[in-house]
C-alpha positions in Angstrom: -158.2 44.5 41.6 -157.1 41.1 40.3 -159.0 38.6 38.2 -161.2 36.6 40.5 -160.1 32.9 40.6 -161.9 30.0 42.0 -160.4 26.6 43.2 -163.1 24.1 42.7 -162.3 21.2 45.0 -163.5 17.7 45.8 -162.1 15.1 48.1 -162.7 11.5 49.1 -162.0 10.4 52.6 -161.8 7.3 54.8 -165.0 8.5 56.6 -166.5 11.5 58.2 -165.0 11.3 61.7 -162.2 13.2 63.4 -159.5 10.6 62.6 -160.5 10.3 59.0 -158.1 11.2 56.2 -158.1 12.1 52.6 -157.9 9.3 50.0 -158.2 11.4 46.8 -158.3 15.0 45.9 -159.1 17.0 42.7 -158.7 20.8 42.3 -159.9 22.7 39.2 -158.6 26.2 39.1 -161.1 28.4 37.2 -161.1 32.0 36.2 -164.8 32.5 36.0 -164.8 31.6 32.3 -162.8 28.5 31.9 -160.6 26.0 33.8 -157.0 27.2 33.8 -155.3 24.4 35.8 -156.1 21.0 37.2 -154.6 18.8 39.9 -155.8 15.3 40.7 -154.3 12.5 42.8 -155.1 9.5 44.9 -153.6 10.1 48.4 -152.3 7.5 50.7 -154.2 8.3 54.0 -151.7 6.3 56.1 -154.7 4.7 57.8 -157.2 1.9 56.9 -160.0 2.5 54.4 -163.1 0.8 55.8 -165.0 -1.5 53.5 -168.1 0.8 53.3 -166.0 3.6 51.9 -164.5 1.3 49.3 -168.1 0.2 48.3 -169.0 3.9 48.0 -165.9 5.3 46.2 -164.2 2.2 44.7 -161.0 3.3 46.5 -159.4 0.5 48.4 -156.2 0.1 50.6 -154.3 -1.5 47.7 -155.1 1.4 45.3 -153.6 4.0 47.6 -150.7 1.9 49.0 -148.1 3.4 46.6 -149.9 6.8 46.2 -148.4 10.1 47.5 -149.3 11.2 51.0 -150.9 14.5 51.6 -147.4 15.8 52.5 -146.4 14.9 48.9 -149.3 16.7 47.3 -149.4 19.7 49.6 -147.5 22.0 47.2 -149.9 21.4 44.4 -153.0 21.9 46.6 -151.5 25.2 48.2 -150.7 26.5 44.7 -154.0 25.9 43.0 -156.0 27.3 46.0 -153.8 30.3 46.6 -155.4 33.6 45.9 -158.7 31.9 45.0 -162.1 31.3 46.5 -162.3 27.7 47.7 -165.4 26.3 46.0 -167.0 23.0 46.9 -170.2 21.2 47.2 -170.6 21.1 51.0 -167.5 23.4 51.1 -167.0 23.1 55.0 -166.5 19.3 54.7 -163.8 19.4 52.0 -162.2 22.6 53.5 -162.2 21.2 57.0 -160.3 18.1 55.8 -157.7 20.0 53.9 -157.3 22.5 56.7 -156.7 19.7 59.1 -154.1 18.0 56.8 -152.2 21.3 56.6 -152.5 21.7 60.3 -150.9 18.3 60.9 -148.0 19.7 58.8 -147.8 22.7 61.2 -149.1 25.0 58.5 -152.1 27.4 58.8 -154.4 27.1 55.7 -156.9 29.8 55.3 -159.1 30.3 52.2 -162.4 32.2 51.6 -165.3 29.7 51.0 -168.0 29.4 48.5 -170.4 26.6 48.9 -172.3 25.4 45.8 -175.0 23.9 48.0 -175.8 27.2 49.6 -175.4 29.2 46.2 -177.7 26.6 44.5 -180.4 27.2 47.1 -180.3 30.9 46.4 -179.9 30.8 42.7 -182.0 27.8 41.9 -184.6 27.9 44.7 -187.3 25.3 44.9 -185.6 22.2 43.8 -186.4 18.9 45.5 -182.8 18.2 46.6 -179.5 20.0 46.6 -177.2 16.9 46.9 -174.7 16.9 44.1 -176.3 13.9 42.4 -179.9 15.2 42.5 -178.9 18.8 41.7 -176.8 17.8 38.6 -179.9 15.5 37.5 -182.3 18.5 37.9 -179.9 20.8 35.9 -179.0 18.1 33.3 -175.4 18.1 34.3 -173.7 14.7 33.6 -171.5 13.2 36.3 -168.8 10.7 35.3 -167.2 8.7 38.1 -169.7 9.6 40.9 -168.1 9.5 44.4 -164.6 10.0 43.0 -162.8 13.4 43.5 -162.1 14.0 39.7 -165.6 13.2 38.6 -167.4 15.0 41.4 -165.1 18.1 41.1 -165.7 18.2 37.3 -169.5 18.1 37.8 -169.1 20.8 40.5 -167.2 22.9 37.9 -170.2 22.6 35.5 -172.6 23.5 38.3 -170.5 26.5 39.3 -170.4 27.7 35.7 -174.3 27.5 35.6 -174.4 29.4 38.9 -172.2 32.1 37.5 -174.4 32.4 34.4 -177.7 32.5 36.5 -176.5 34.7 39.4 -178.7 37.6 38.7 -178.4 38.9 42.4 -174.7 38.7 42.4 -174.3 36.1 45.3 -171.0 35.1 43.8 -168.0 37.4 44.2 -166.5 38.1 40.8 -163.7 40.6 41.9 -160.9 39.6 44.1 -159.2 42.4 46.1 -155.7 41.9 47.6 
């Protein structure tokens, strides 16, 4: 048995469609008690960022022009998520984009998922909304830099820590078997 590790991830993208790409990524590696490593970077998506995405995230084409591509950040993403639960708010969204980026590099990316939306519904039932913003407001978790990868991932770390503390029915795996 190994210490259970969690990679708490958030990304920003050029949109939600099939051709969309990552514009920013943040990964907090967490041991169930504290953050043990962090990676954050803007990412050049190599495609145009639409104005409505820039209005939402504040990330524009000029900001990412000289940023690393996903190819340039892949080693950090792989290392921080390896042998860890992939944790995100709406985990399938973030995971799907990262998996697709690795796929474009001819690499199969596989991680076990934990979704903080699903966990929150089980551990904190009856809240009016489980969107990250509303959930954090309900639980009095501050969010700095909303709709930016680092700010949202940091808030998700705080949310995940609250979920761990309140997980009376053991919905969250705390052992990692290899």
